[in-house]
PDB file of N, CA, C and O in Angstrom, chain B, residues numbered from 101:
ATOM      1  N   ASP B 101      11.076  12.387   8.283  1.00  0.00           N
ATOM      2  CA  ASP B 101      11.390  11.262   9.136  1.00  0.00           C
ATOM      3  C   ASP B 101      12.833  10.794   8.954  1.00  0.00           C
ATOM      4  O   ASP B 101      13.473  10.352   9.909  1.00  0.00           O
ATOM      5  N   TYR B 102      13.350  10.896   7.703  1.00  0.00           N
ATOM      6  CA  TYR B 102      14.752  10.519   7.494  1.00  0.00           C
ATOM      7  C   TYR B 102      15.672  11.358   8.395  1.00  0.00           C
ATOM      8  O   TYR B 102      16.568  10.826   9.050  1.00  0.00           O
ATOM      9  N   TRP B 103      15.435  12.678   8.415  1.00  0.00           N
ATOM     10  CA  TRP B 103      16.292  13.544   9.234  1.00  0.00           C
ATOM     11  C   TRP B 103      16.158  13.211  10.707  1.00  0.00           C
ATOM     12  O   TRP B 103      17.160  13.131  11.418  1.00  0.00           O
ATOM     13  N   ALA B 104      14.944  13.017  11.169  1.00  0.00           N
ATOM     14  CA  ALA B 104      14.738  12.699  12.588  1.00  0.00           C
ATOM     15  C   ALA B 104      15.416  11.378  12.951  1.00  0.00           C
ATOM     16  O   ALA B 104      16.048  11.275  14.002  1.00  0.00           O
ATOM     17  N   ASN B 105      15.288  10.377  12.095  1.00  0.00           N
ATOM     18  CA  ASN B 105      15.949   9.093  12.349  1.00  0.00           C
ATOM     19  C   ASN B 105      17.464   9.266  12.384  1.00  0.00           C
ATOM     20  O   ASN B 105      18.140   8.714  13.252  1.00  0.00           O
ATOM     21  N   PHE B 106      17.995  10.044  11.424  1.00  0.00           N
ATOM     22  CA  PHE B 106      19.440  10.250  11.364  1.00  0.00           C
ATOM     23  C   PHE B 106      19.954  10.972  12.608  1.00  0.00           C
ATOM     24  O   PHE B 106      20.984  10.596  13.167  1.00  0.00           O
ATOM     25  N   ILE B 107      19.244  11.997  13.035  1.00  0.00           N
ATOM     26  CA  ILE B 107      19.639  12.736  14.229  1.00  0.00           C
ATOM     27  C   ILE B 107      19.579  11.842  15.462  1.00  0.00           C
ATOM     28  O   ILE B 107      20.457  11.900  16.322  1.00  0.00           O
ATOM     29  N   ARG B 108      18.558  11.030  15.541  1.00  0.00           N
ATOM     30  CA  ARG B 108      18.366  10.166  16.705  1.00  0.00           C
ATOM     31  C   ARG B 108      19.389   9.023  16.757  1.00  0.00           C
ATOM     32  O   ARG B 108      19.902   8.694  17.827  1.00  0.00           O
ATOM     33  N   SER B 109      19.684   8.415  15.587  1.00  0.00           N
ATOM     34  CA  SER B 109      20.473   7.181  15.626  1.00  0.00           C
ATOM     35  C   SER B 109      21.695   7.162  14.716  1.00  0.00           C
ATOM     36  O   SER B 109      22.516   6.250  14.813  1.00  0.00           O
ATOM     37  N   GLY B 110      21.833   8.155  13.829  1.00  0.00           N
ATOM     38  CA  GLY B 110      22.915   8.118  12.851  1.00  0.00           C
ATOM     39  C   GLY B 110      22.553   7.323  11.618  1.00  0.00           C
ATOM     40  O   GLY B 110      23.370   7.203  10.706  1.00  0.00           O
ATOM     41  N   ASP B 111      21.351   6.777  11.564  1.00  0.00           N
ATOM     42  CA  ASP B 111      20.853   6.001  10.430  1.00  0.00           C
ATOM     43  C   ASP B 111      19.527   6.608   9.991  1.00  0.00           C
ATOM     44  O   ASP B 111      18.589   6.655  10.786  1.00  0.00           O
ATOM     45  N   PRO B 112      19.419   7.080   8.736  1.00  0.00           N
ATOM     46  CA  PRO B 112      18.182   7.729   8.305  1.00  0.00           C
ATOM     47  C   PRO B 112      17.005   6.770   8.125  1.00  0.00           C
ATOM     48  O   PRO B 112      15.855   7.207   8.097  1.00  0.00           O
ATOM     49  N   ASN B 113      17.271   5.496   8.006  1.00  0.00           N
ATOM     50  CA  ASN B 113      16.206   4.524   7.737  1.00  0.00           C
ATOM     51  C   ASN B 113      15.392   4.242   8.985  1.00  0.00           C
ATOM     52  O   ASN B 113      15.885   4.366  10.106  1.00  0.00           O
ATOM     53  N   GLY B 114      14.154   3.865   8.779  1.00  0.00           N
ATOM     54  CA  GLY B 114      13.276   3.557   9.899  1.00  0.00           C
ATOM     55  C   GLY B 114      11.831   3.559   9.462  1.00  0.00           C
ATOM     56  O   GLY B 114      11.508   3.209   8.327  1.00  0.00           O
ATOM     57  N   LYS B 115      10.969   3.957  10.372  1.00  0.00           N
ATOM     58  CA  LYS B 115       9.522   3.917  10.148  1.00  0.00           C
ATOM     59  C   LYS B 115       8.965   5.295   9.846  1.00  0.00           C
ATOM     60  O   LYS B 115       9.523   6.317  10.247  1.00  0.00           O
ATOM     61  N   ASP B 116       7.843   5.298   9.123  1.00  0.00           N
ATOM     62  CA  ASP B 116       7.062   6.498   8.839  1.00  0.00           C
ATOM     63  C   ASP B 116       5.611   6.129   9.065  1.00  0.00           C
ATOM     64  O   ASP B 116       5.031   5.396   8.264  1.00  0.00           O
ATOM     65  N   ASP B 117       5.022   6.611  10.118  1.00  0.00           N
ATOM     66  CA  ASP B 117       3.635   6.271  10.463  1.00  0.00           C
ATOM     67  C   ASP B 117       3.433   4.763  10.551  1.00  0.00           C
ATOM     68  O   ASP B 117       2.381   4.253  10.164  1.00  0.00           O
ATOM     69  N   GLY B 118       4.443   4.045  11.062  1.00  0.00           N
ATOM     70  CA  GLY B 118       4.337   2.605  11.228  1.00  0.00           C
ATOM     71  C   GLY B 118       4.831   1.780  10.057  1.00  0.00           C
ATOM     72  O   GLY B 118       5.070   0.581  10.204  1.00  0.00           O
ATOM     73  N   SER B 119       4.991   2.401   8.889  1.00  0.00           N
ATOM     74  CA  SER B 119       5.479   1.688   7.710  1.00  0.00           C
ATOM     75  C   SER B 119       6.967   1.960   7.526  1.00  0.00           C
ATOM     76  O   SER B 119       7.451   3.039   7.870  1.00  0.00           O
ATOM     77  N   ASP B 120       7.697   0.979   6.982  1.00  0.00           N
ATOM     78  CA  ASP B 120       9.117   1.189   6.699  1.00  0.00           C
ATOM     79  C   ASP B 120       9.283   2.228   5.600  1.00  0.00           C
ATOM     80  O   ASP B 120       8.594   2.182   4.580  1.00  0.00           O
ATOM     81  N   LEU B 121      10.205   3.167   5.814  1.00  0.00           N
ATOM     82  CA  LEU B 121      10.572   4.109   4.758  1.00  0.00           C
ATOM     83  C   LEU B 121      11.371   3.359   3.696  1.00  0.00           C
ATOM     84  O   LEU B 121      12.017   2.363   4.020  1.00  0.00           O
ATOM     85  N   PRO B 122      11.351   3.806   2.426  1.00  0.00           N
ATOM     86  CA  PRO B 122      12.251   3.199   1.440  1.00  0.00           C
ATOM     87  C   PRO B 122      13.691   3.301   1.949  1.00  0.00           C
ATOM     88  O   PRO B 122      14.092   4.342   2.469  1.00  0.00           O
ATOM     89  N   VAL B 123      14.460   2.237   1.802  1.00  0.00           N
ATOM     90  CA  VAL B 123      15.824   2.202   2.337  1.00  0.00           C
ATOM     91  C   VAL B 123      16.702   3.203   1.608  1.00  0.00           C
ATOM     92  O   VAL B 123      16.740   3.243   0.379  1.00  0.00           O
ATOM     93  N   TRP B 124      17.405   4.009   2.388  1.00  0.00           N
ATOM     94  CA  TRP B 124      18.346   4.995   1.854  1.00  0.00           C
ATOM     95  C   TRP B 124      19.738   4.504   2.193  1.00  0.00           C
ATOM     96  O   TRP B 124      20.189   4.635   3.331  1.00  0.00           O
ATOM     97  N   SER B 125      20.423   3.936   1.205  1.00  0.00           N
ATOM     98  CA  SER B 125      21.756   3.364   1.401  1.00  0.00           C
ATOM     99  C   SER B 125      22.797   4.468   1.497  1.00  0.00           C
ATOM    100  O   SER B 125      22.570   5.576   1.012  1.00  0.00           O
ATOM    101  N   PRO B 126      23.954   4.173   2.126  1.00  0.00           N
ATOM    102  CA  PRO B 126      25.032   5.164   2.169  1.00  0.00           C
ATOM    103  C   PRO B 126      25.521   5.524   0.772  1.00  0.00           C
ATOM    104  O   PRO B 126      25.562   4.670  -0.113  1.00  0.00           O
ATOM    105  N   PHE B 127      25.889   6.775   0.575  1.00  0.00           N
ATOM    106  CA  PHE B 127      26.394   7.272  -0.704  1.00  0.00           C
ATOM    107  C   PHE B 127      27.859   6.911  -0.842  1.00  0.00           C
ATOM    108  O   PHE B 127      28.654   7.179   0.059  1.00  0.00           O
ATOM    109  N   THR B 128      28.223   6.307  -1.961  1.00  0.00           N
ATOM    110  CA  THR B 128      29.617   6.062  -2.310  1.00  0.00           C
ATOM    111  C   THR B 128      29.779   6.387  -3.792  1.00  0.00           C
ATOM    112  O   THR B 128      28.789   6.578  -4.499  1.00  0.00           O
ATOM    113  N   ALA B 129      31.023   6.451  -4.266  1.00  0.00           N
ATOM    114  CA  ALA B 129      31.247   6.713  -5.690  1.00  0.00           C
ATOM    115  C   ALA B 129      30.631   5.609  -6.550  1.00  0.00           C
ATOM    116  O   ALA B 129      30.167   5.868  -7.660  1.00  0.00           O
ATOM    117  N   GLN B 130      30.630   4.381  -6.035  1.00  0.00           N
ATOM    118  CA  GLN B 130      30.065   3.263  -6.787  1.00  0.00           C
ATOM    119  C   GLN B 130      28.549   3.160  -6.628  1.00  0.00           C
ATOM    120  O   GLN B 130      27.870   2.641  -7.513  1.00  0.00           O
ATOM    121  N   ASN B 131      28.021   3.642  -5.524  1.00  0.00           N
ATOM    122  CA  ASN B 131      26.587   3.573  -5.249  1.00  0.00           C
ATOM    123  C   ASN B 131      26.082   4.967  -4.924  1.00  0.00           C
ATOM    124  O   ASN B 131      26.094   5.394  -3.770  1.00  0.00           O
ATOM    125  N   ARG B 132      25.639   5.667  -5.956  1.00  0.00           N
ATOM    126  CA  ARG B 132      25.139   7.032  -5.765  1.00  0.00           C
ATOM    127  C   ARG B 132      23.733   6.964  -5.179  1.00  0.00           C
ATOM    128  O   ARG B 132      22.742   7.154  -5.885  1.00  0.00           O
ATOM    129  N   ALA B 133      23.664   6.697  -3.906  1.00  0.00           N
ATOM    130  CA  ALA B 133      22.380   6.515  -3.227  1.00  0.00           C
ATOM    131  C   ALA B 133      21.704   7.866  -3.042  1.00  0.00           C
ATOM    132  O   ALA B 133      21.944   8.561  -2.055  1.00  0.00           O
ATOM    133  N   GLU B 134      20.872   8.227  -3.984  1.00  0.00           N
ATOM    134  CA  GLU B 134      20.167   9.501  -3.950  1.00  0.00           C
ATOM    135  C   GLU B 134      18.683   9.235  -3.756  1.00  0.00           C
ATOM    136  O   GLU B 134      18.153   8.229  -4.227  1.00  0.00           O
ATOM    137  N   MET B 135      18.026  10.143  -3.062  1.00  0.00           N
ATOM    138  CA  MET B 135      16.605  10.011  -2.810  1.00  0.00           C
ATOM    139  C   MET B 135      15.909  11.264  -3.334  1.00  0.00           C
ATOM    140  O   MET B 135      16.375  12.381  -3.110  1.00  0.00           O
ATOM    141  N   VAL B 136      14.786  11.070  -4.035  1.00  0.00           N
ATOM    142  CA  VAL B 136      13.981  12.182  -4.528  1.00  0.00           C
ATOM    143  C   VAL B 136      12.739  12.261  -3.645  1.00  0.00           C
ATOM    144  O   VAL B 136      12.027  11.272  -3.469  1.00  0.00           O
ATOM    145  N   PHE B 137      12.489  13.446  -3.093  1.00  0.00           N
ATOM    146  CA  PHE B 137      11.333  13.642  -2.234  1.00  0.00           C
ATOM    147  C   PHE B 137      10.222  14.284  -3.040  1.00  0.00           C
ATOM    148  O   PHE B 137      10.364  15.405  -3.530  1.00  0.00           O
ATOM    149  N   GLN B 138       9.106  13.563  -3.174  1.00  0.00           N
ATOM    150  CA  GLN B 138       7.967  14.008  -3.967  1.00  0.00           C
ATOM    151  C   GLN B 138       6.752  14.159  -3.064  1.00  0.00           C
ATOM    152  O   GLN B 138       6.778  13.760  -1.900  1.00  0.00           O
ATOM    153  N   ASP B 139       5.694  14.736  -3.609  1.00  0.00           N
ATOM    154  CA  ASP B 139       4.458  14.858  -2.837  1.00  0.00           C
ATOM    155  C   ASP B 139       3.947  13.489  -2.392  1.00  0.00           C
ATOM    156  O   ASP B 139       3.341  13.357  -1.329  1.00  0.00           O
ATOM    157  N   GLU B 140       4.201  12.460  -3.229  1.00  0.00           N
ATOM    158  CA  GLU B 140       3.725  11.112  -2.927  1.00  0.00           C
ATOM    159  C   GLU B 140       4.638  10.394  -1.931  1.00  0.00           C
ATOM    160  O   GLU B 140       4.300   9.312  -1.451  1.00  0.00           O
ATOM    161  N   GLY B 141       5.791  10.989  -1.621  1.00  0.00           N
ATOM    162  CA  GLY B 141       6.743  10.385  -0.699  1.00  0.00           C
ATOM    163  C   GLY B 141       8.098  10.189  -1.343  1.00  0.00           C
ATOM    164  O   GLY B 141       8.259  10.473  -2.530  1.00  0.00           O
ATOM    165  N   PRO B 142       9.086   9.707  -0.588  1.00  0.00           N
ATOM    166  CA  PRO B 142      10.438   9.552  -1.106  1.00  0.00           C
ATOM    167  C   PRO B 142      10.576   8.318  -1.995  1.00  0.00           C
ATOM    168  O   PRO B 142       9.959   7.282  -1.744  1.00  0.00           O
ATOM    169  N   VAL B 143      11.391   8.448  -3.032  1.00  0.00           N
ATOM    170  CA  VAL B 143      11.709   7.324  -3.909  1.00  0.00           C
ATOM    171  C   VAL B 143      13.179   7.403  -4.284  1.00  0.00           C
ATOM    172  O   VAL B 143      13.717   8.502  -4.416  1.00  0.00           O
ATOM    173  N   PRO B 144      13.849   6.252  -4.460  1.00  0.00           N
ATOM    174  CA  PRO B 144      15.231   6.292  -4.921  1.00  0.00           C
ATOM    175  C   PRO B 144      15.317   6.970  -6.286  1.00  0.00           C
ATOM    176  O   PRO B 144      14.458   6.763  -7.143  1.00  0.00           O
ATOM    177  N   ALA B 145      16.355   7.778  -6.485  1.00  0.00           N
ATOM    178  CA  ALA B 145      16.529   8.499  -7.753  1.00  0.00           C
ATOM    179  C   ALA B 145      16.981   7.544  -8.842  1.00  0.00           C
ATOM    180  O   ALA B 145      17.657   6.548  -8.585  1.00  0.00           O
ATOM    181  N   SER B 146      16.596   7.867 -10.045  1.00  0.00           N
ATOM    182  CA  SER B 146      17.007   7.093 -11.209  1.00  0.00           C
ATOM    183  C   SER B 146      18.383   7.548 -11.669  1.00  0.00           C
ATOM    184  O   SER B 146      18.719   8.727 -11.556  1.00  0.00           O
ATOM    185  N   GLU B 147      19.180   6.619 -12.186  1.00  0.00           N
ATOM    186  CA  GLU B 147      20.481   6.971 -12.747  1.00  0.00           C
ATOM    187  C   GLU B 147      20.319   7.936 -13.920  1.00  0.00           C
ATOM    188  O   GLU B 147      21.261   8.652 -14.261  1.00  0.00           O
ATOM    189  N   ASN B 148      19.157   7.967 -14.534  1.00  0.00           N
ATOM    190  CA  ASN B 148      18.923   8.799 -15.711  1.00  0.00           C
ATOM    191  C   ASN B 148      18.375  10.182 -15.372  1.00  0.00           C
ATOM    192  O   ASN B 148      18.060  10.954 -16.278  1.00  0.00           O
ATOM    193  N   ASP B 149      18.257  10.504 -14.114  1.00  0.00           N
ATOM    194  CA  ASP B 149      17.713  11.795 -13.712  1.00  0.00           C
ATOM    195  C   ASP B 149      18.804  12.857 -13.811  1.00  0.00           C
ATOM    196  O   ASP B 149      19.626  12.999 -12.906  1.00  0.00           O
ATOM    197  N   ASP B 150      18.807  13.596 -14.908  1.00  0.00           N
ATOM    198  CA  ASP B 150      19.859  14.574 -15.187  1.00  0.00           C
ATOM    199  C   ASP B 150      19.953  15.661 -14.121  1.00  0.00           C
ATOM    200  O   ASP B 150      21.053  16.073 -13.753  1.00  0.00           O
ATOM    201  N   PHE B 151      18.813  16.128 -13.624  1.00  0.00           N
ATOM    202  CA  PHE B 151      18.843  17.188 -12.616  1.00  0.00           C
ATOM    203  C   PHE B 151      19.497  16.697 -11.327  1.00  0.00           C
ATOM    204  O   PHE B 151      20.332  17.394 -10.750  1.00  0.00           O
ATOM    205  N   ILE B 152      19.125  15.511 -10.878  1.00  0.00           N
ATOM    206  CA  ILE B 152      19.701  14.967  -9.645  1.00  0.00           C
ATOM    207  C   ILE B 152      21.200  14.773  -9.824  1.00  0.00           C
ATOM    208  O   ILE B 152      21.975  15.073  -8.917  1.00  0.00           O
ATOM    209  N   ARG B 153      21.612  14.280 -10.969  1.00  0.00           N
ATOM    210  CA  ARG B 153      23.054  14.090 -11.234  1.00  0.00           C
ATOM    211  C   ARG B 153      23.775  15.440 -11.196  1.00  0.00           C
ATOM    212  O   ARG B 153      24.828  15.558 -10.570  1.00  0.00           O
ATOM    213  N   PHE B 154      23.216  16.460 -11.862  1.00  0.00           N
ATOM    214  CA  PHE B 154      23.810  17.791 -11.857  1.00  0.00           C
ATOM    215  C   PHE B 154      23.923  18.325 -10.430  1.00  0.00           C
ATOM    216  O   PHE B 154      24.977  18.825 -10.036  1.00  0.00           O
ATOM    217  N   LEU B 155      22.857  18.223  -9.667  1.00  0.00           N
ATOM    218  CA  LEU B 155      22.837  18.736  -8.301  1.00  0.00           C
ATOM    219  C   LEU B 155      23.855  18.004  -7.428  1.00  0.00           C
ATOM    220  O   LEU B 155      24.584  18.638  -6.665  1.00  0.00           O
ATOM    221  N   THR B 156      23.910  16.693  -7.534  1.00  0.00           N
ATOM    222  CA  THR B 156      24.861  15.908  -6.747  1.00  0.00           C
ATOM    223  C   THR B 156      26.292  16.294  -7.075  1.00  0.00           C
ATOM    224  O   THR B 156      27.108  16.482  -6.172  1.00  0.00           O
ATOM    225  N   GLU B 157      26.601  16.412  -8.352  1.00  0.00           N
ATOM    226  CA  GLU B 157      27.957  16.775  -8.761  1.00  0.00           C
ATOM    227  C   GLU B 157      28.325  18.173  -8.274  1.00  0.00           C
ATOM    228  O   GLU B 157      29.448  18.398  -7.824  1.00  0.00           O
ATOM    229  N   HIS B 158      27.386  19.109  -8.362  1.00  0.00           N
ATOM    230  CA  HIS B 158      27.630  20.477  -7.921  1.00  0.00           C
ATOM    231  C   HIS B 158      27.909  20.522  -6.414  1.00  0.00           C
ATOM    232  O   HIS B 158      28.880  21.141  -5.978  1.00  0.00           O
ATOM    233  N   VAL B 159      27.072  19.877  -5.637  1.00  0.00           N
ATOM    234  CA  VAL B 159      27.245  19.871  -4.184  1.00  0.00           C
ATOM    235  C   VAL B 159      28.557  19.179  -3.816  1.00  0.00           C
ATOM    236  O   VAL B 159      29.280  19.658  -2.942  1.00  0.00           O
ATOM    237  N   TYR B 160      28.870  18.079  -4.461  1.00  0.00           N
ATOM    238  CA  TYR B 160      30.128  17.369  -4.190  1.00  0.00           C
ATOM    239  C   TYR B 160      31.322  18.285  -4.453  1.00  0.00           C
ATOM    240  O   TYR B 160      32.242  18.349  -3.638  1.00  0.00           O
ATOM    241  N   ARG B 161      31.316  18.997  -5.587  1.00  0.00           N
ATOM    242  CA  ARG B 161      32.418  19.928  -5.919  1.00  0.00           C
ATOM    243  C   ARG B 161      32.508  21.033  -4.881  1.00  0.00           C
ATOM    244  O   ARG B 161      33.608  21.391  -4.461  1.00  0.00           O
ATOM    245  N   GLU B 162      31.387  21.575  -4.462  1.00  0.00           N
ATOM    246  CA  GLU B 162      31.377  22.655  -3.484  1.00  0.00           C
ATOM    247  C   GLU B 162      31.938  22.199  -2.135  1.00  0.00           C
ATOM    248  O   GLU B 162      32.663  22.943  -1.475  1.00  0.00           O
ATOM    249  N   ILE B 163      31.607  21.000  -1.740  1.00  0.00           N
ATOM    250  CA  ILE B 163      32.029  20.482  -0.437  1.00  0.00           C
ATOM    251  C   ILE B 163      33.498  20.043  -0.463  1.00  0.00           C
ATOM    252  O   ILE B 163      34.254  20.353   0.457  1.00  0.00           O
ATOM    253  N   THR B 164      33.898  19.327  -1.509  1.00  0.00           N
ATOM    254  CA  THR B 164      35.229  18.716  -1.523  1.00  0.00           C
ATOM    255  C   THR B 164      36.252  19.504  -2.323  1.00  0.00           C
ATOM    256  O   THR B 164      37.455  19.360  -2.102  1.00  0.00           O
ATOM    257  N   GLY B 165      35.788  20.341  -3.257  1.00  0.00           N
ATOM    258  CA  GLY B 165      36.706  21.042  -4.157  1.00  0.00           C
ATOM    259  C   GLY B 165      37.231  20.144  -5.259  1.00  0.00           C
ATOM    260  O   GLY B 165      38.110  20.547  -6.021  1.00  0.00           O
ATOM    261  N   GLU B 166      36.704  18.930  -5.355  1.00  0.00           N
ATOM    262  CA  GLU B 166      37.137  17.961  -6.352  1.00  0.00           C
ATOM    263  C   GLU B 166      36.019  17.707  -7.369  1.00  0.00           C
ATOM    264  O   GLU B 166      34.841  17.951  -7.109  1.00  0.00           O
ATOM    265  N   GLU B 167      36.433  17.210  -8.531  1.00  0.00           N
ATOM    266  CA  GLU B 167      35.448  16.783  -9.522  1.00  0.00           C
ATOM    267  C   GLU B 167      34.829  15.477  -9.077  1.00  0.00           C
ATOM    268  O   GLU B 167      35.485  14.673  -8.414  1.00  0.00           O
ATOM    269  N   PHE B 168      33.605  15.259  -9.423  1.00  0.00           N
ATOM    270  CA  PHE B 168      32.892  14.035  -9.066  1.00  0.00           C
ATOM    271  C   PHE B 168      33.322  12.902  -9.953  1.00  0.00           C
ATOM    272  O   PHE B 168      32.831  11.783  -9.807  1.00  0.00           O
TER     273      PHE B 168
END
């Protein structure tokens, strides 16, 4: 639903089966707005999630050529 909302409006936030999805804030260096998608549904990532941090840093380096 996040992707469909983003494609439709440019904003990933919205409804999922009538309920509000957890808010996904824009990503900035100060606000690493990451979302973890689980079987139970999406949840904001924890600052302590080493895998998410590694993945984010890797993707950022690949896209920008800069260190995170």
